[in-house]
All heavy atoms as a GROMACS GRO file, in nm:
protein
  640
    1ARG      N    1   2.093  10.231   2.353
    1ARG     CA    2   2.091  10.273   2.209
    1ARG      C    3   2.224  10.278   2.153
    1ARG      O    4   2.243  10.232   2.039
    1ARG     CB    5   2.018  10.410   2.207
    1ARG     CG    6   1.940  10.430   2.081
    1ARG     CD    7   1.869  10.564   2.079
    1ARG     NE    8   1.797  10.589   2.199
    1ARG     CZ    9   1.752  10.702   2.242
    1ARG    NH1   10   1.783  10.810   2.176
    1ARG    NH2   11   1.684  10.720   2.347
    2ARG      N   12   2.324  10.327   2.228
    2ARG     CA   13   2.460  10.340   2.180
    2ARG      C   14   2.517  10.208   2.141
    2ARG      O   15   2.583  10.188   2.036
    2ARG     CB   16   2.539  10.419   2.278
    2ARG     CG   17   2.689  10.442   2.234
    2ARG     CD   18   2.755  10.518   2.341
    2ARG     NE   19   2.894  10.478   2.348
    2ARG     CZ   20   2.936  10.376   2.430
    2ARG    NH1   21   2.856  10.313   2.506
    2ARG    NH2   22   3.066  10.341   2.427
    3LEU      N   23   2.492  10.107   2.228
    3LEU     CA   24   2.544   9.973   2.204
    3LEU      C   25   2.482   9.914   2.083
    3LEU      O   26   2.551   9.838   2.011
    3LEU     CB   27   2.530   9.889   2.336
    3LEU     CG   28   2.611   9.925   2.450
    3LEU    CD1   29   2.571   9.844   2.572
    3LEU    CD2   30   2.758   9.912   2.418
    4ARG      N   31   2.350   9.928   2.070
    4ARG     CA   32   2.276   9.875   1.951
    4ARG      C   33   2.336   9.930   1.825
    4ARG      O   34   2.368   9.862   1.727
    4ARG     CB   35   2.131   9.904   1.960
    4ARG     CG   36   2.041   9.788   2.002
    4ARG     CD   37   1.896   9.815   1.975
    4ARG     NE   38   1.852   9.950   1.993
    4ARG     CZ   39   1.786   9.983   2.104
    4ARG    NH1   40   1.753   9.901   2.199
    4ARG    NH2   41   1.746  10.108   2.121
    5ASN      N   42   2.354  10.068   1.824
    5ASN     CA   43   2.408  10.134   1.707
    5ASN      C   44   2.552  10.086   1.678
    5ASN      O   45   2.591  10.064   1.563
    5ASN     CB   46   2.406  10.282   1.726
    5ASN     CG   47   2.266  10.343   1.711
    5ASN    OD1   48   2.175  10.279   1.659
    5ASN    ND2   49   2.259  10.463   1.764
    6ARG      N   50   2.632  10.072   1.784
    6ARG     CA   51   2.769  10.026   1.765
    6ARG      C   52   2.773   9.889   1.706
    6ARG      O   53   2.854   9.858   1.617
    6ARG     CB   54   2.845  10.029   1.889
    6ARG     CG   55   2.991  10.017   1.878
    6ARG     CD   56   3.073  10.060   1.997
    6ARG     NE   57   3.038   9.969   2.111
    6ARG     CZ   58   3.096   9.986   2.229
    6ARG    NH1   59   3.184  10.078   2.255
    6ARG    NH2   60   3.067   9.892   2.326
    7SER      N   61   2.686   9.799   1.750
    7SER     CA   62   2.678   9.664   1.697
    7SER      C   63   2.639   9.663   1.553
    7SER      O   64   2.700   9.594   1.472
    7SER     CB   65   2.574   9.588   1.782
    7SER     OG   66   2.554   9.462   1.726
    8ARG      N   67   2.540   9.742   1.526
    8ARG     CA   68   2.496   9.751   1.373
    8ARG      C   69   2.605   9.802   1.287
    8ARG      O   70   2.628   9.748   1.182
    8ARG     CB   71   2.372   9.838   1.359
    8ARG     CG   72   2.244   9.773   1.423
    8ARG     CD   73   2.127   9.859   1.391
    8ARG     NE   74   2.008   9.807   1.458
    8ARG     CZ   75   1.933   9.867   1.541
    8ARG    NH1   76   1.961   9.999   1.576
    8ARG    NH2   77   1.836   9.809   1.602
    9ARG      N   78   2.670   9.909   1.331
    9ARG     CA   79   2.776   9.969   1.254
    9ARG      C   80   2.890   9.870   1.233
    9ARG      O   81   2.951   9.859   1.124
    9ARG     CB   82   2.827  10.100   1.315
    9ARG     CG   83   2.926  10.170   1.227
    9ARG     CD   84   2.968  10.306   1.288
    9ARG     NE   85   2.859  10.399   1.285
    9ARG     CZ   86   2.802  10.456   1.392
    9ARG    NH1   87   2.847  10.429   1.507
    9ARG    NH2   88   2.702  10.543   1.376
   10SER      N   89   2.924   9.801   1.344
   10SER     CA   90   3.037   9.699   1.336
   10SER      C   91   3.000   9.587   1.239
   10SER      O   92   3.083   9.543   1.159
   10SER     CB   93   3.056   9.644   1.478
   10SER     OG   94   3.151   9.537   1.474
   11ARG      N   95   2.874   9.538   1.242
   11ARG     CA   96   2.831   9.437   1.149
   11ARG      C   97   2.847   9.482   1.003
   11ARG      O   98   2.895   9.410   0.920
   11ARG     CB   99   2.691   9.395   1.179
   11ARG     CG  100   2.627   9.293   1.088
   11ARG     CD  101   2.489   9.254   1.137
   11ARG     NE  102   2.414   9.181   1.039
   11ARG     CZ  103   2.426   9.056   1.010
   11ARG    NH1  104   2.516   8.988   1.076
   11ARG    NH2  105   2.359   8.993   0.920
   12MET      N  106   2.800   9.601   0.981
   12MET     CA  107   2.811   9.665   0.848
   12MET      C  108   2.958   9.671   0.802
   12MET      O  109   2.989   9.625   0.689
   12MET     CB  110   2.747   9.799   0.846
   12MET     CG  111   2.750   9.869   0.710
   12MET     SD  112   2.699  10.039   0.717
   12MET     CE  113   2.837  10.111   0.797
   13ARG      N  114   3.043   9.719   0.886
   13ARG     CA  115   3.180   9.740   0.846
   13ARG      C  116   3.247   9.603   0.825
   13ARG      O  117   3.331   9.587   0.739
   13ARG     CB  118   3.257   9.817   0.958
   13ARG     CG  119   3.215   9.958   0.962
   13ARG     CD  120   3.291  10.032   1.074
   13ARG     NE  121   3.258  10.172   1.061
   13ARG     CZ  122   3.282  10.264   1.164
   13ARG    NH1  123   3.333  10.219   1.278
   13ARG    NH2  124   3.252  10.381   1.145
   14THR      N  125   3.211   9.499   0.903
   14THR     CA  126   3.265   9.365   0.885
   14THR      C  127   3.227   9.309   0.747
   14THR      O  128   3.314   9.261   0.677
   14THR     CB  129   3.212   9.269   0.988
   14THR    OG1  130   3.247   9.326   1.122
   14THR    CG2  131   3.265   9.130   0.976
   15PHE      N  132   3.101   9.330   0.710
   15PHE     CA  133   3.057   9.289   0.582
   15PHE      C  134   3.135   9.355   0.471
   15PHE      O  135   3.177   9.299   0.369
   15PHE     CB  136   2.908   9.304   0.560
   15PHE     CG  137   2.828   9.189   0.602
   15PHE    CD1  138   2.813   9.151   0.735
   15PHE    CD2  139   2.756   9.105   0.510
   15PHE    CE1  140   2.738   9.046   0.778
   15PHE    CE2  141   2.678   8.998   0.548
   15PHE     CZ  142   2.670   8.968   0.685
   16ILE      N  143   3.156   9.490   0.482
   16ILE     CA  144   3.231   9.563   0.385
   16ILE      C  145   3.370   9.515   0.375
   16ILE      O  146   3.427   9.500   0.265
   16ILE     CB  147   3.219   9.717   0.417
   16ILE    CG1  148   3.080   9.766   0.397
   16ILE    CG2  149   3.313   9.798   0.334
   16ILE    CD1  150   3.051   9.906   0.444
   17LYS      N  151   3.429   9.490   0.487
   17LYS     CA  152   3.569   9.442   0.488
   17LYS      C  153   3.582   9.303   0.414
   17LYS      O  154   3.673   9.278   0.334
   17LYS     CB  155   3.629   9.425   0.629
   17LYS     CG  156   3.663   9.558   0.691
   17LYS     CD  157   3.703   9.537   0.836
   17LYS     CE  158   3.711   9.667   0.911
   17LYS     NZ  159   3.733   9.648   1.054
   18LYS      N  160   3.485   9.215   0.442
   18LYS     CA  161   3.482   9.087   0.376
   18LYS      C  162   3.481   9.107   0.223
   18LYS      O  163   3.545   9.038   0.149
   18LYS     CB  164   3.368   9.002   0.422
   18LYS     CG  165   3.377   8.942   0.559
   18LYS     CD  166   3.263   8.857   0.590
   18LYS     CE  167   3.261   8.805   0.738
   18LYS     NZ  168   3.140   8.733   0.768
   19PHE      N  169   3.394   9.192   0.186
   19PHE     CA  170   3.374   9.221   0.038
   19PHE      C  171   3.505   9.275  -0.024
   19PHE      O  172   3.549   9.232  -0.130
   19PHE     CB  173   3.255   9.319   0.016
   19PHE     CG  174   3.229   9.352  -0.127
   19PHE    CD1  175   3.166   9.264  -0.209
   19PHE    CD2  176   3.269   9.471  -0.182
   19PHE    CE1  177   3.139   9.291  -0.341
   19PHE    CE2  178   3.247   9.499  -0.308
   19PHE     CZ  179   3.184   9.413  -0.388
   20ARG      N  180   3.558   9.373   0.045
   20ARG     CA  181   3.686   9.428  -0.008
   20ARG      C  182   3.802   9.330  -0.012
   20ARG      O  183   3.874   9.331  -0.104
   20ARG     CB  184   3.728   9.549   0.085
   20ARG     CG  185   3.644   9.671   0.060
   20ARG     CD  186   3.689   9.788   0.141
   20ARG     NE  187   3.612   9.904   0.112
   20ARG     CZ  188   3.585   9.998   0.200
   20ARG    NH1  189   3.638   9.993   0.320
   20ARG    NH2  190   3.513  10.102   0.164
   21ARG      N  191   3.802   9.237   0.089
   21ARG     CA  192   3.906   9.136   0.085
   21ARG      C  193   3.879   9.040  -0.038
   21ARG      O  194   3.976   9.001  -0.103
   21ARG     CB  195   3.895   9.049   0.216
   21ARG     CG  196   4.018   8.966   0.237
   21ARG     CD  197   4.024   8.907   0.376
   21ARG     NE  198   4.012   9.010   0.482
   21ARG     CZ  199   3.924   9.011   0.576
   21ARG    NH1  200   3.828   8.920   0.579
   21ARG    NH2  201   3.923   9.104   0.668
   22MET      N  202   3.760   9.011  -0.068
   22MET     CA  203   3.738   8.929  -0.188
   22MET      C  204   3.786   9.001  -0.313
   22MET      O  205   3.840   8.933  -0.401
   22MET     CB  206   3.579   8.908  -0.205
   22MET     CG  207   3.526   8.810  -0.108
   22MET     SD  208   3.346   8.794  -0.130
   22MET     CE  209   3.298   8.697   0.009
   23LEU      N  210   3.768   9.131  -0.322
   23LEU     CA  211   3.814   9.208  -0.432
   23LEU      C  212   3.963   9.201  -0.438
   23LEU      O  213   4.019   9.190  -0.550
   23LEU     CB  214   3.760   9.354  -0.431
   23LEU     CG  215   3.609   9.369  -0.443
   23LEU    CD1  216   3.582   9.520  -0.437
   23LEU    CD2  217   3.556   9.306  -0.574
   24GLU      N  218   4.027   9.224  -0.330
   24GLU     CA  219   4.178   9.220  -0.328
   24GLU      C  220   4.232   9.086  -0.374
   24GLU      O  221   4.335   9.086  -0.440
   24GLU     CB  222   4.226   9.252  -0.183
   24GLU     CG  223   4.214   9.396  -0.141
   24GLU     CD  224   4.252   9.414   0.005
   24GLU    OE1  225   4.305   9.320   0.064
   24GLU    OE2  226   4.222   9.527   0.058
   25GLU      N  227   4.163   8.981  -0.334
   25GLU     CA  228   4.209   8.847  -0.370
   25GLU      C  229   4.158   8.802  -0.509
   25GLU      O  230   4.180   8.688  -0.547
   25GLU     CB  231   4.165   8.748  -0.263
   25GLU     CG  232   4.231   8.773  -0.131
   25GLU     CD  233   4.170   8.687  -0.015
   25GLU    OE1  234   4.072   8.619  -0.042
   25GLU    OE2  235   4.214   8.707   0.098
   26LYS      N  236   4.095   8.900  -0.580
   26LYS     CA  237   4.046   8.875  -0.718
   26LYS      C  238   3.940   8.761  -0.728
   26LYS      O  239   3.933   8.691  -0.822
   26LYS     CB  240   4.164   8.843  -0.812
   26LYS     CG  241   4.269   8.945  -0.814
   26LYS     CD  242   4.232   9.071  -0.889
   26LYS     CE  243   4.351   9.162  -0.900
   26LYS     NZ  244   4.317   9.295  -0.919
   27ARG      N  245   3.862   8.743  -0.618
   27ARG     CA  246   3.755   8.644  -0.620
   27ARG      C  247   3.628   8.717  -0.663
   27ARG      O  248   3.540   8.741  -0.585
   27ARG     CB  249   3.744   8.579  -0.482
   27ARG     CG  250   3.861   8.499  -0.435
   27ARG     CD  251   3.843   8.432  -0.304
   27ARG     NE  252   3.812   8.531  -0.199
   27ARG     CZ  253   3.777   8.506  -0.080
   27ARG    NH1  254   3.748   8.379  -0.045
   27ARG    NH2  255   3.754   8.602   0.015
   28LEU      N  256   3.625   8.753  -0.789
   28LEU     CA  257   3.518   8.840  -0.843
   28LEU      C  258   3.379   8.774  -0.840
   28LEU      O  259   3.277   8.834  -0.809
   28LEU     CB  260   3.548   8.890  -0.979
   28LEU     CG  261   3.681   8.978  -0.989
   28LEU    CD1  262   3.709   9.020  -1.126
   28LEU    CD2  263   3.674   9.091  -0.890
   29ASP      N  264   3.376   8.642  -0.871
   29ASP     CA  265   3.246   8.571  -0.874
   29ASP      C  266   3.188   8.568  -0.733
   29ASP      O  267   3.066   8.590  -0.722
   29ASP     CB  268   3.266   8.428  -0.925
   29ASP     CG  269   3.311   8.428  -1.075
   29ASP    OD1  270   3.278   8.527  -1.147
   29ASP    OD2  271   3.369   8.332  -1.119
   30GLU      N  272   3.274   8.537  -0.637
   30GLU     CA  273   3.225   8.537  -0.498
   30GLU      C  274   3.173   8.672  -0.457
   30GLU      O  275   3.069   8.689  -0.397
   30GLU     CB  276   3.328   8.493  -0.404
   30GLU     CG  277   3.360   8.343  -0.403
   30GLU     CD  278   3.468   8.309  -0.297
   30GLU    OE1  279   3.446   8.338  -0.184
   30GLU    OE2  280   3.565   8.252  -0.344
   31ALA      N  281   3.253   8.776  -0.492
   31ALA     CA  282   3.220   8.914  -0.461
   31ALA      C  283   3.085   8.955  -0.521
   31ALA      O  284   3.000   9.019  -0.454
   31ALA     CB  285   3.329   9.010  -0.506
   32LYS      N  286   3.063   8.914  -0.649
   32LYS     CA  287   2.931   8.951  -0.714
   32LYS      C  288   2.819   8.885  -0.637
   32LYS      O  289   2.710   8.943  -0.626
   32LYS     CB  290   2.936   8.906  -0.857
   32LYS     CG  291   3.012   8.996  -0.947
   32LYS     CD  292   3.016   8.943  -1.090
   32LYS     CE  293   3.108   9.033  -1.177
   32LYS     NZ  294   3.117   8.980  -1.312
   33ALA      N  295   2.835   8.757  -0.593
   33ALA     CA  296   2.731   8.688  -0.525
   33ALA      C  297   2.714   8.749  -0.382
   33ALA      O  298   2.599   8.748  -0.330
   33ALA     CB  299   2.769   8.543  -0.514
   34PHE      N  300   2.814   8.801  -0.323
   34PHE     CA  301   2.811   8.852  -0.187
   34PHE      C  302   2.753   8.995  -0.180
   34PHE      O  303   2.706   9.036  -0.075
   34PHE     CB  304   2.951   8.855  -0.124
   34PHE     CG  305   2.960   8.873   0.020
   34PHE    CD1  306   2.890   8.798   0.111
   34PHE    CD2  307   3.037   8.983   0.072
   34PHE    CE1  308   2.896   8.821   0.251
   34PHE    CE2  309   3.036   9.003   0.205
   34PHE     CZ  310   2.970   8.927   0.298
   35LEU      N  311   2.760   9.070  -0.291
   35LEU     CA  312   2.720   9.214  -0.296
   35LEU      C  313   2.578   9.235  -0.245
   35LEU      O  314   2.560   9.331  -0.168
   35LEU     CB  315   2.748   9.272  -0.434
   35LEU     CG  316   2.737   9.420  -0.442
   35LEU    CD1  317   2.837   9.494  -0.348
   35LEU    CD2  318   2.756   9.472  -0.585
   36PRO      N  319   2.479   9.157  -0.289
   36PRO     CA  320   2.342   9.184  -0.241
   36PRO      C  321   2.330   9.174  -0.082
   36PRO      O  322   2.255   9.243  -0.020
   36PRO     CB  323   2.262   9.074  -0.304
   36PRO     CG  324   2.336   9.040  -0.432
   36PRO     CD  325   2.483   9.056  -0.394
   37GLN      N  326   2.410   9.082  -0.028
   37GLN     CA  327   2.408   9.066   0.119
   37GLN      C  328   2.471   9.197   0.187
   37GLN      O  329   2.418   9.238   0.283
   37GLN     CB  330   2.491   8.947   0.163
   37GLN     CG  331   2.421   8.817   0.126
   37GLN     CD  332   2.515   8.695   0.165
   37GLN    OE1  333   2.630   8.714   0.207
   37GLN    NE2  334   2.459   8.579   0.148
   38VAL      N  335   2.575   9.247   0.125
   38VAL     CA  336   2.635   9.369   0.182
   38VAL      C  337   2.539   9.485   0.168
   38VAL      O  338   2.517   9.556   0.266
   38VAL     CB  339   2.764   9.402   0.106
   38VAL    CG1  340   2.827   9.529   0.155
   38VAL    CG2  341   2.860   9.291   0.113
   39TYR      N  342   2.471   9.493   0.054
   39TYR     CA  343   2.364   9.597   0.034
   39TYR      C  344   2.256   9.588   0.141
   39TYR      O  345   2.215   9.690   0.195
   39TYR     CB  346   2.298   9.586  -0.106
   39TYR     CG  347   2.376   9.646  -0.223
   39TYR    CD1  348   2.498   9.706  -0.203
   39TYR    CD2  349   2.318   9.650  -0.345
   39TYR    CE1  350   2.565   9.758  -0.314
   39TYR    CE2  351   2.389   9.700  -0.450
   39TYR     CZ  352   2.504   9.760  -0.433
   39TYR     OH  353   2.568   9.813  -0.540
   40ALA      N  354   2.211   9.465   0.169
   40ALA     CA  355   2.105   9.448   0.262
   40ALA      C  356   2.149   9.491   0.406
   40ALA      O  357   2.074   9.562   0.475
   40ALA     CB  358   2.065   9.301   0.270
   41VAL      N  359   2.272   9.466   0.438
   41VAL     CA  360   2.320   9.502   0.577
   41VAL      C  361   2.334   9.660   0.581
   41VAL      O  362   2.295   9.721   0.675
   41VAL     CB  363   2.451   9.438   0.605
   41VAL    CG1  364   2.511   9.492   0.738
   41VAL    CG2  365   2.426   9.289   0.630
   42ILE      N  366   2.382   9.717   0.474
   42ILE     CA  367   2.398   9.869   0.472
   42ILE      C  368   2.267   9.930   0.477
   42ILE      O  369   2.243  10.024   0.549
   42ILE     CB  370   2.474   9.906   0.342
   42ILE    CG1  371   2.624   9.862   0.350
   42ILE    CG2  372   2.467  10.053   0.323
   42ILE    CD1  373   2.703   9.883   0.223
   43ASP      N  374   2.170   9.881   0.396
   43ASP     CA  375   2.033   9.936   0.395
   43ASP      C  376   1.963   9.920   0.531
   43ASP      O  377   1.900  10.020   0.579
   43ASP     CB  378   1.947   9.873   0.287
   43ASP     CG  379   1.985   9.908   0.150
   43ASP    OD1  380   2.042  10.019   0.136
   43ASP    OD2  381   1.952   9.834   0.057
   44ARG      N  382   1.984   9.814   0.595
   44ARG     CA  383   1.922   9.791   0.729
   44ARG      C  384   1.980   9.886   0.827
   44ARG      O  385   1.906   9.939   0.906
   44ARG     CB  386   1.942   9.649   0.768
   44ARG     CG  387   1.838   9.601   0.873
   44ARG     CD  388   1.849   9.441   0.898
   44ARG     NE  389   1.858   9.363   0.774
   44ARG     CZ  390   1.959   9.281   0.744
   44ARG    NH1  391   2.061   9.270   0.830
   44ARG    NH2  392   1.954   9.209   0.639
   45THR      N  393   2.110   9.908   0.820
   45THR     CA  394   2.174   9.996   0.911
   45THR      C  395   2.123  10.144   0.900
   45THR      O  396   2.101  10.206   0.992
   45THR     CB  397   2.331   9.996   0.892
   45THR    OG1  398   2.374   9.859   0.900
   45THR    CG2  399   2.405  10.079   0.999
   46ALA      N  400   2.103  10.179   0.769
   46ALA     CA  401   2.049  10.320   0.745
   46ALA      C  402   1.901  10.320   0.784
   46ALA      O  403   1.857  10.422   0.840
   46ALA     CB  404   2.067  10.348   0.595
   47GLN      N  405   1.830  10.220   0.758
   47GLN     CA  406   1.689  10.217   0.791
   47GLN      C  407   1.663  10.230   0.940
   47GLN      O  408   1.567  10.296   0.985
   47GLN     CB  409   1.624  10.087   0.739
   47GLN     CG  410   1.476  10.075   0.756
   47GLN     CD  411   1.419   9.945   0.710
   47GLN    OE1  412   1.496   9.851   0.685
   47GLN    NE2  413   1.290   9.939   0.689
   48LYS      N  414   1.752  10.175   1.014
   48LYS     CA  415   1.740  10.180   1.166
   48LYS      C  416   1.787  10.311   1.223
   48LYS      O  417   1.780  10.338   1.337
   48LYS     CB  418   1.818  10.066   1.232
   48LYS     CG  419   1.778   9.932   1.194
   48LYS     CD  420   1.647   9.896   1.258
   48LYS     CE  421   1.612   9.746   1.226
   48LYS     NZ  422   1.481   9.711   1.269
   49GLY      N  423   1.841  10.397   1.128
   49GLY     CA  424   1.892  10.525   1.179
   49GLY      C  425   2.032  10.534   1.231
   49GLY      O  426   2.072  10.637   1.292
   50THR      N  427   2.103  10.422   1.217
   50THR     CA  428   2.241  10.422   1.269
   50THR      C  429   2.335  10.514   1.182
   50THR      O  430   2.421  10.577   1.233
   50THR     CB  431   2.294  10.279   1.281
   50THR    OG1  432   2.203  10.210   1.360
   50THR    CG2  433   2.428  10.270   1.343
   51ILE      N  434   2.316  10.500   1.049
   51ILE     CA  435   2.392  10.588   0.961
   51ILE      C  436   2.291  10.664   0.876
   51ILE      O  437   2.175  10.620   0.859
   51ILE     CB  438   2.486  10.504   0.867
   51ILE    CG1  439   2.411  10.408   0.779
   51ILE    CG2  440   2.592  10.430   0.957
   51ILE    CD1  441   2.498  10.342   0.677
   52HIS      N  442   2.336  10.769   0.815
   52HIS     CA  443   2.251  10.855   0.731
   52HIS      C  444   2.227  10.781   0.595
   52HIS      O  445   2.318  10.712   0.550
   52HIS     CB  446   2.323  10.989   0.705
   52HIS     CG  447   2.235  11.090   0.654
   52HIS    ND1  448   2.207  11.102   0.519
   52HIS    CD2  449   2.170  11.196   0.712
   52HIS    CE1  450   2.122  11.200   0.496
   52HIS    NE2  451   2.103  11.259   0.612
   53PRO      N  452   2.106  10.799   0.543
   53PRO     CA  453   2.077  10.733   0.413
   53PRO      C  454   2.172  10.768   0.306
   53PRO      O  455   2.213  10.686   0.220
   53PRO     CB  456   1.938  10.784   0.379
   53PRO     CG  457   1.874  10.816   0.514
   53PRO     CD  458   1.991  10.865   0.598
   54ASN      N  459   2.220  10.890   0.305
   54ASN     CA  460   2.318  10.934   0.200
   54ASN      C  461   2.450  10.860   0.223
   54ASN      O  462   2.518  10.826   0.123
   54ASN     CB  463   2.347  11.082   0.204
   54ASN     CG  464   2.223  11.156   0.152
   54ASN    OD1  465   2.124  11.103   0.108
   54ASN    ND2  466   2.234  11.294   0.158
   55ALA      N  467   2.493  10.836   0.348
   55ALA     CA  468   2.610  10.761   0.371
   55ALA      C  469   2.600  10.621   0.321
   55ALA      O  470   2.689  10.563   0.262
   55ALA     CB  471   2.645  10.761   0.526
   56ALA      N  472   2.478  10.565   0.344
   56ALA     CA  473   2.452  10.423   0.291
   56ALA      C  474   2.468  10.422   0.139
   56ALA      O  475   2.528  10.330   0.079
   56ALA     CB  476   2.319  10.378   0.334
   57ALA      N  477   2.406  10.518   0.078
   57ALA     CA  478   2.415  10.530  -0.073
   57ALA      C  479   2.561  10.538  -0.121
   57ALA      O  480   2.600  10.481  -0.220
   57ALA     CB  481   2.335  10.643  -0.125
   58ARG      N  482   2.644  10.619  -0.044
   58ARG     CA  483   2.773  10.637  -0.079
   58ARG      C  484   2.858  10.506  -0.066
   58ARG      O  485   2.939  10.480  -0.148
   58ARG     CB  486   2.836  10.749   0.010
   58ARG     CG  487   2.976  10.794  -0.031
   58ARG     CD  488   3.017  10.919   0.052
   58ARG     NE  489   3.023  10.887   0.189
   58ARG     CZ  490   2.950  10.943   0.286
   58ARG    NH1  491   2.867  11.045   0.260
   58ARG    NH2  492   2.967  10.913   0.412
   59TYR      N  493   2.834  10.442   0.047
   59TYR     CA  494   2.904  10.311   0.064
   59TYR      C  495   2.871  10.214  -0.052
   59TYR      O  496   2.967  10.151  -0.110
   59TYR     CB  497   2.860  10.239   0.194
   59TYR     CG  498   2.924  10.281   0.324
   59TYR    CD1  499   2.845  10.334   0.429
   59TYR    CD2  500   3.060  10.279   0.334
   59TYR    CE1  501   2.906  10.376   0.544
   59TYR    CE2  502   3.119  10.319   0.455
   59TYR     CZ  503   3.046  10.368   0.562
   59TYR     OH  504   3.105  10.407   0.676
   60LYS      N  505   2.745  10.202  -0.084
   60LYS     CA  506   2.708  10.111  -0.189
   60LYS      C  507   2.763  10.154  -0.324
   60LYS      O  508   2.808  10.063  -0.399
   60LYS     CB  509   2.552  10.105  -0.196
   60LYS     CG  510   2.489  10.032  -0.078
   60LYS     CD  511   2.340  10.043  -0.061
   60LYS     CE  512   2.255  10.075  -0.173
   60LYS     NZ  513   2.115  10.077  -0.135
   61SER      N  514   2.760  10.279  -0.352
   61SER     CA  515   2.814  10.329  -0.480
   61SER      C  516   2.965  10.296  -0.492
   61SER      O  517   3.006  10.248  -0.595
   61SER     CB  518   2.794  10.478  -0.488
   61SER     OG  519   2.855  10.533  -0.599
   62ARG      N  520   3.043  10.321  -0.384
   62ARG     CA  521   3.183  10.301  -0.391
   62ARG      C  522   3.221  10.157  -0.402
   62ARG      O  523   3.312  10.117  -0.475
   62ARG     CB  524   3.250  10.365  -0.274
   62ARG     CG  525   3.249  10.518  -0.279
   62ARG     CD  526   3.305  10.578  -0.156
   62ARG     NE  527   3.302  10.720  -0.170
   62ARG     CZ  528   3.334  10.806  -0.074
   62ARG    NH1  529   3.366  10.761   0.047
   62ARG    NH2  530   3.326  10.936  -0.088
   63LEU      N  531   3.144  10.072  -0.338
   63LEU     CA  532   3.169   9.926  -0.352
   63LEU      C  533   3.140   9.877  -0.493
   63LEU      O  534   3.217   9.797  -0.546
   63LEU     CB  535   3.086   9.849  -0.245
   63LEU     CG  536   3.121   9.866  -0.097
   63LEU    CD1  537   3.021   9.797  -0.007
   63LEU    CD2  538   3.264   9.830  -0.072
   64THR      N  539   3.036   9.928  -0.544
   64THR     CA  540   2.995   9.889  -0.684
   64THR      C  541   3.100   9.935  -0.786
   64THR      O  542   3.138   9.866  -0.876
   64THR     CB  543   2.857   9.947  -0.722
   64THR    OG1  544   2.767   9.909  -0.617
   64THR    CG2  545   2.812   9.893  -0.854
   65GLN      N  546   3.146  10.058  -0.762
   65GLN     CA  547   3.254  10.116  -0.850
   65GLN      C  548   3.379  10.024  -0.848
   65GLN      O  549   3.436  10.000  -0.950
   65GLN     CB  550   3.297  10.254  -0.807
   65GLN     CG  551   3.199  10.360  -0.855
   65GLN     CD  552   3.238  10.498  -0.800
   65GLN    OE1  553   3.322  10.508  -0.713
   65GLN    NE2  554   3.179  10.601  -0.862
   66LYS      N  555   3.418   9.983  -0.731
   66LYS     CA  556   3.537   9.898  -0.718
   66LYS      C  557   3.517   9.760  -0.790
   66LYS      O  558   3.605   9.718  -0.862
   66LYS     CB  559   3.574   9.873  -0.569
   66LYS     CG  560   3.630   9.988  -0.503
   66LYS     CD  561   3.664   9.946  -0.354
   66LYS     CE  562   3.708  10.063  -0.271
   66LYS     NZ  563   3.842  10.109  -0.291
   67LEU      N  564   3.402   9.707  -0.770
   67LEU     CA  565   3.372   9.580  -0.837
   67LEU      C  566   3.375   9.596  -0.990
   67LEU      O  567   3.435   9.517  -1.062
   67LEU     CB  568   3.240   9.518  -0.791
   67LEU     CG  569   3.191   9.386  -0.855
   67LEU    CD1  570   3.295   9.278  -0.821
   67LEU    CD2  571   3.052   9.352  -0.803
   68LYS      N  572   3.310   9.697  -1.037
   68LYS     CA  573   3.305   9.714  -1.180
   68LYS      C  574   3.441   9.744  -1.240
   68LYS      O  575   3.475   9.699  -1.349
   68LYS     CB  576   3.211   9.837  -1.215
   68LYS     CG  577   3.066   9.804  -1.211
   68LYS     CD  578   2.976   9.921  -1.262
   68LYS     CE  579   2.834   9.878  -1.268
   68LYS     NZ  580   2.750   9.975  -1.323
   69ALA      N  581   3.525   9.823  -1.172
   69ALA     CA  582   3.656   9.850  -1.217
   69ALA      C  583   3.738   9.723  -1.228
   69ALA      O  584   3.810   9.703  -1.325
   69ALA     CB  585   3.726   9.954  -1.123
   70LEU      N  586   3.732   9.642  -1.130
   70LEU     CA  587   3.811   9.509  -1.128
   70LEU      C  588   3.752   9.411  -1.234
   70LEU      O  589   3.832   9.344  -1.296
   70LEU     CB  590   3.809   9.447  -0.990
   70LEU     CG  591   3.892   9.510  -0.894
   70LEU    CD1  592   3.877   9.445  -0.752
   70LEU    CD2  593   4.045   9.499  -0.935
   71THR      N  594   3.620   9.418  -1.256
   71THR     CA  595   3.565   9.329  -1.358
   71THR      C  596   3.609   9.370  -1.489
   71THR      O  597   3.645   9.286  -1.574
   71THR     CB  598   3.408   9.335  -1.345
   71THR    OG1  599   3.373   9.300  -1.211
   71THR    CG2  600   3.342   9.239  -1.438
   72ALA      N  601   3.604   9.500  -1.516
   72ALA     CA  602   3.652   9.556  -1.649
   72ALA      C  603   3.795   9.526  -1.666
   72ALA      O  604   3.839   9.488  -1.784
   72ALA     CB  605   3.625   9.704  -1.656
   73GLU      N  606   3.872   9.538  -1.561
   73GLU     CA  607   4.020   9.513  -1.568
   73GLU      C  608   4.050   9.364  -1.598
   73GLU      O  609   4.136   9.337  -1.683
   73GLU     CB  610   4.078   9.557  -1.429
   73GLU     CG  611   4.231   9.537  -1.427
   73GLU     CD  612   4.284   9.568  -1.284
   73GLU    OE1  613   4.259   9.682  -1.241
   73GLU    OE2  614   4.344   9.475  -1.227
   74SER      N  615   3.977   9.276  -1.544
   74SER     CA  616   4.002   9.134  -1.566
   74SER      C  617   3.954   9.093  -1.699
   74SER      O  618   4.010   9.006  -1.762
   74SER     CB  619   3.933   9.051  -1.456
   74SER     OG  620   3.795   9.058  -1.469
   75GLU      N  621   3.843   9.156  -1.753
   75GLU     CA  622   3.800   9.126  -1.887
   75GLU      C  623   3.892   9.165  -1.997
   75GLU      O  624   3.914   9.105  -2.098
   75GLU     CB  625   3.662   9.179  -1.906
   75GLU     CG  626   3.548   9.105  -1.829
   75GLU     CD  627   3.414   9.175  -1.840
   75GLU    OE1  628   3.401   9.280  -1.910
   75GLU    OE2  629   3.321   9.126  -1.782
   76SER      N  630   3.958   9.285  -1.977
   76SER     CA  631   4.047   9.340  -2.074
   76SER      C  632   4.180   9.270  -2.070
   76SER      O  633   4.250   9.269  -2.171
   76SER     CB  634   4.060   9.493  -2.051
   76SER     OG  635   4.137   9.510  -1.930
   77ALA      N  636   4.215   9.209  -1.964
   77ALA     CA  637   4.344   9.147  -1.951
   77ALA      C  638   4.350   9.007  -2.010
   77ALA      O  639   4.262   8.950  -2.056
   77ALA     CB  640   4.391   9.137  -1.799
   0.00000   0.00000   0.00000
């Protein structure tokens, strides 16, 4: 069970890192297209009980906030 959970958590964190890297490199179109995949992995991880549902919601909320902030920043610039 521990190994399964570790694998799921690692997969989720990898997807989050890929998404954050896209934001850092200002690849906003790619990030917007990739966000639903990140959500799916986060939701699946929570659904399987590896992370708490509130933690999943928090991850998703923070990622969305970063994307919106950068999108607004690039539109105003």
